[in-house]
N, C-alpha and C positions, 0 to 999 in steps of 0.2 A: 072866791079866791083872792089873795091880796094884792096889792099895789107891787110892781116890781122894785127892788133896791138896786142901787149902784152894782152890786156883785151879781144880779141875776134875780132870778124868781125864788125866794126864800118863803117857805111855809111850814105851817108847825109838821114836825117828824118828817119832811121831805114829801109829804104824801100830797098827790094831784087827783082831782077828779076829771077833769078834761083840760088837755094841754094842747095847744096849737103854737109851733115854735117856726118860725119861718129862717132861720141860722143856724146857732149854735147853742146845744144846751151842754153847761160844764158843772158837774156835781160828783158828788163822791157815792151817794147812793140814791136812787130814784125808783119809787114803787107807782106804776101807772096803773090806772084802768083802759084806758085809750090813749094812744100816742098818736099823733099825726103830723109828721115831720118832714122837714126837707133834708137838715143835716145834723145829726145828733153825736155829740162826743161826750162819752160817759168815762169819767177816769178811773173808777173802780168798779161799781156793781149796778147793772141795770136788770131789775126784775119785774115780768110781768106776772097777771095773775089771771088772764081771761084769753082764751084762744083768738080771739078776734081783735083784742086791744091794740096789738102792734101791727099797724097797716099803714100803707101810702108811705112807707119810710123809704128815701132814697137813698141816703149812704147814712148808715149806723156804725158807729165806729165806737168800740168798746176797748178801755185801757187793758182791764182784767178780767171781769167775770160776767157772762151773759145768761141769765137764768130765765127761762122759758117754762110756765107752767099750762102745755098744751102743744100746740104746734107754731112752727115759725115757718111762715110762707114767704117765699121769694117769687116773684113774677117779673114776666119778660119786661124789657130786652136784656138783662143782664143775666138773672138765673145764678147768681153767682157769691160766695161766700170767700171773702180775701181774709187772709191772716197775714200782718205786717209786723215786722219788728221795727218799733218806733226810732229806736236808735239808729240802725243799719238800712232802714227803708226796705230790707229784702221781705220778699211776700211770698206767699203759695195762695194760690187761686183755685178753689174747687167750683166748677163749673157743670150745671146739668141741662141739657137741652134734649128735652123729652120729644120724641118725632112721633109719638101716639098722641091722639085727641083725647084717650082714656086716661084717667089718674093711674098711676104708677105707685106701686112701694119698694124701696129699694130699702131691706134691713141689714142694720148692723148686729149679728150676733152677739149674743153674751159667749166668749169663750173662756170663761173663768178664770181669765190671767190676762195681766198687760199682753199687750198686741200690736200688732201694725198693719196696716192694708197691704193688700199684695198689689203692687204698681204694675203697669206695662212695659215699663222700661226700668233700667239698673238691675243688680244684682241682689238678690234676698235670700233668706232662709227661711223655709217655710217650715212651720213644726205643725206637728198633728196630722192626722188622717182628713185627707180633702176628698170628698165623694163627688165625682161628676157623673150627672143623670144624662147626659148625652156625650156623644163622642167628642174629646177634645183634639184640636187641628194644631199642628206645630207647623212651623214655616221651613222653607229649606234651610240647611246650616245649623238648625236649633240644636244646641246642647245641653239638655237638662242635666241638673245635678241632683239626683232624688235618692234617698235613701230606701224609700220603699214605694211601689204604685201597686194599689190593690183596685182590680177590676171586679166589678159585680155582675152577676146574672141579670138578663139574658144575654148581654153581648160576650161579654169577657174577650174584648177585642181590640187590637191596637192597630190602626191604618197608617201605613205609610204612604205617602202621595209624592210622586215624583215629576208630577205635571202631565205625564202622558198615560198615567194609569196605579191603581193603586196596589199595595202589598198588604193582605190582611194577615196579623197573627193573632191565632185564636187558642184561647186556653179552655177546654172543656170543662164543664162542672164533674168534678171527680168525686164529689161526696165527702172528701174529706182534705186537710191540709198537706201539699205537698211543696217541695222545694227543689226547683231545677236550678242547677248552678253552671254558669257559663265559666270555664277556668281561663287563669291566666297562661295563655300559651305563649307569653314571650316576644311575640312577633304579630305583625298582621294576618287575619285569618278569616276563615268563612265557615258557616254553619253546613253540617253535612246534611244532605236535602234526600227524601226517598225517591225523587224523580230526577232524570236527567243524568248526562255523565259529569264526574266531578274527579279532581286528581287530590288523593288525601297524602298530605305529607305528616312526617313524624311517627312515631310509634303509637297505635292505639290498643289500649288494654282492655279486655272484655272480660268481666268478672263473671258472667251467664250467658249461654247458650244463645245464638243470633241464627236467625231464620234468613238465608239469604238466599236466594234465587241463582244468582250467578255471580262470579266475582273475576276481575282480571288484574292481576298483579304486573304491574310494567316492571319492577325489579326483578322479576323470576325468583322470588322467593318469598316463604311466607315462616315467619317466627313465632314460636311460643315460648313463654316464660319470660321471666326477667333477665336483664343483661347477663348477670353473672352466670346464669343456668337457664340458659335458651335452647331451644331444639328448631334447627332451621330447615325447612324443607327447599330444596331449589330444583329447578328445571330449566334446562336450556335446549330446546329443540330446535332442530335445523328447519322446521315448519310447523304448521298448524297440527296439532294432536289431539285427540280425545281419549282421556283414559276412564274407563267405567269401574265404580266401587260395586259391584253386585250385592243383590240383598242375598246375605247368607242364612236367613231364615229363622235368626235367634240373635237374642240380646244380655247381655252387652258382650262386644267383641273389640278387636283391636289390630291397628295395621301390625304388619310385621316388617319392621325394619332393619336392614342387610347391610355388612359391609363386605370387602372382597373375601373375609375369611369366615364369617358367618353361616350358621345353619338356620335353616328353617323348622321350627317346630311347631307341629299341628297337633290341637289337643286330641287326647286318647277317645274322648267321646265322640268324634268324629272319623278321624284318621283319613280324611279325605280331602282331596284337592280338587275344585270344582272350577273348569273353565269353560267360557260362553256365557250368552246372553238370554235370549228367548230359548235357544235349544243348547244345551249343555253336556261337556264330557267330564266325567267323574273318576278322578285317579283314587282309587280306594286300597289302604294297605292294613290289612287287618292286623291286630296286636300280637306281635311274635312272643313266642315263651320268653325268649331274653333278646337284648338289643342287637339290631342287624345293621349293617352298612352295605346298601347297594350302590354301584358306583357305575355312572355315565363315563364311559372313557371318551376320550378327545380323538373323534375318528379323521380330524383334518378337513373335512367337507359337511356340507349339510346333509344331513340322514333323516331316517326314522325308526321309530321304534319298532322291532319284529312282534307282531300279535299272533295270538292262538287261532284267531278265526280271519276269514278272508285270504285271498291270493297275494302273495307279495313277492318280489325279486330282492334277493339279498346279495348285493354286490361285495367285493371284495373277499379275504381269506377268513373263513370262520374257524377256530381251533377250538375242539371240544376236550377237555381233560378227562371225560368219563364217557361211557356209551349212550347213546340215545337212540331211544325205542321209538320206532316207527311201526306203524300197521302193515302187515303182509296181507297178502289175497286172502287169507283164510281169515284175514279179522284179529289176530294176535300180533300184538305190539312185540317186536324184535329189535335186537341191536342196529344200528344204522351201519350199512356195509362201508367203512369209510376208508380212505385211501391214505398211507403212512409210509416212508422213506427213512433209511437208517443208513448210512456211508460211515466208512472208515477205512483203515488198513490193518491188517492182520499180519503178524511175523510167524513163517513156520521153521522148525528145525527138523534133522533128520542125519542120522548117523552117517550117512554117506557122502554130508556136503560139510561144509565148514559155517559155522555162525548160523545168525538167524537171517532169513530171506524174507523180506517184505512185500506185499502186494497189496493192492486195492480191493475192497468187498463192496457190496451193495445189497441191501435187505429190503425188500418192498412187502407191503402186508396191502392187501384189497380185500376187504371184510375179514374174514379169518384166514384166509388164504395167503402163504408165506413164501416167498421164493429168494433164495441165496444166490446170489452170482459171485465167484471169486476170479480175479484175473489171472492169466496163464504165469507158471513160474518155470520157465525153459532155457534160461541162460545160465544155472548154474553148473560150475565143474565139479565133478567127483572128485573125492579125496582119498580114494582107494580104498575105503571103508563100506561096511554095508548095513542097511537096515531094513526092516520091513516095512516103515511106515513114514511118512512126512506127516508131522503134526503141526496143528495150529489153533488157536481159540481168538473167537472175537466175544466183545463184551459192550452189546448196545445199551443206551441210556435206560431203555424201558425193557419190562419183560414180555410186551406185547409181542414180541417175536420168537418167544421161546417155544420151544416143541416138547411133548411127552414122550413118543417115541423115537427110538433110533431109526436112522432113514440111511439106506443103502442103497447108492446106483453106481451105474458104471461110469468109468472116465478114461480119458486116454493119458498115457503117462508116459515118461523119458526114463526107463529103467537102469539105464548105463549099462555096464559089462557084467552080467550076470552068469550063470554056470553055464547056459547054452548061448551065454550072449551074443547078441549080433551088434547092438547099440542103437538099434531103431526104436521108433514108436511102437507101444505095445499096449495090449489092454488091462487096465486096472479097473480100480473102484474108488468111490470117495464115500465115507460114513462120516454121519451128522448127527450129533447126541447133546443129549442136556448137560451142561458142563456146571449145573447149581446156580441159583441165583437168574440172572440176566447171561449168563454165560452160554455161549454154543462152542462146541469142540468139533473141531473137523480133522480126520483121519483120511490121508491117501496112501493106498497099497498097489502091490503088483499082481497080476494073475498072467504067467507066463504062457501057459499052456491052452488058456480061455476055455477051460472044461470045469464043470461043477466041482469036480474032486479037486481040484487048486486053485478054487476061488477062495477068497480072503486072506489072501498073502501067504501062500506055500511060497512064494518067491520073495528076494529081497531085491532093494535098490543097491546097487555095487558099482559105484562110480571109479574113474580112473582121471588122470590129468588129461586125458583126451577123449573123454566121454561127458554129456551132460547127464544131470539128474532132476529130473521135476515132473510137472505135469501140464496139460493145456488147460484152457479154461472150464470152471467148474460151475454146474446149474442144478441145484436142488429145491424142490418145493416140499412144504407140508402144512398141515392144519393145524392152527393156532388153538390152544385149550381155551382161551377166553378174548 
């Protein structure tokens, strides 16, 4: 080694074999085998060629480049590398304080591109996929900004710790890739969970069938479809109600939706309406040869259907437009023996008095037995002429009172002044006959001598201004043909 010059140690090619420096060494390029210094100041490049050559360096200052062929070992108490800006004196200190007595190796991987360390503080953008082999723990209030987080098996979990307990979000291994999207709801919101009670606000649209054990709608409405073409089911009961949808035994089927004017249409394959749960009542309507309408009238009170079997009491008046066949003691069905009344007025005419005289009549049918009752005609004054008969016709609204044969019975009459006349009540007769259609003709005559040879009007009514012509009340019965 040469003797130091005023400018320091100068050697051929600035190469040294063994150098011991107590204070400062300033040079542009220094290549060493062994360096044992207290303070080293290298202006440009410091190059070492042996792992063990740079040792016992208390302060090493390199202005430009430090090249180490092997390991650079820093020992306690500092274990620091300081990067200092010579102009501003601003510095960054890297410090390592291993707690283990064993040697540890911290690797800086080759990321294939310029990169930066991820620091514990400050904001940074992390590129590339980061794989965590154990569970990362984030403090309270942590708000990460991550494009993608990938959790690998076997855990596939995110653990949220609130200090009192953990909430673990688990993603099972599906065998393929899926994307689950959290939509922007436009406001603060919560996840819908499978347990506990929750209130869901806003419209939820399901594109596939949902298996729901029970559902409670606080708004009393359920809406299907888009806003412009929606169907809403509403219910507003005054108390708790349970409505059952029975098992109809076949699929597919559909609800029957009604308005106040709608009709219910049941498919022709069944033509049945089934009521009940465990035990049922089935209303069956066989397909008619043509469409029919069966009307349930408004009876103004609670009521029941009349059935073919079982004993029932039928209150109210039932009007039948046709005969009803009921069994007889012999077992043969015959027409029901019904009761019917027809009332009105009938006008009588006769040559022995003037004009038409009107009185009331009553027709009563019980079964097929018909009785005609005509009110008395006793206050008519004769006009001086004579006539054998007082004649009138009644026309009921139905032919159920009609008779087939002519009926003649006795009657009490006021004959007026006739040939042997006394002007007193006399024996007469009334004749009832079929007048055609619904009409029933009534003829009243006089029998003066009350003998068979004088019967049927051999005498006449002959009234005058001082005598009355007429008859007393008439009653005739007959058997209706149908």
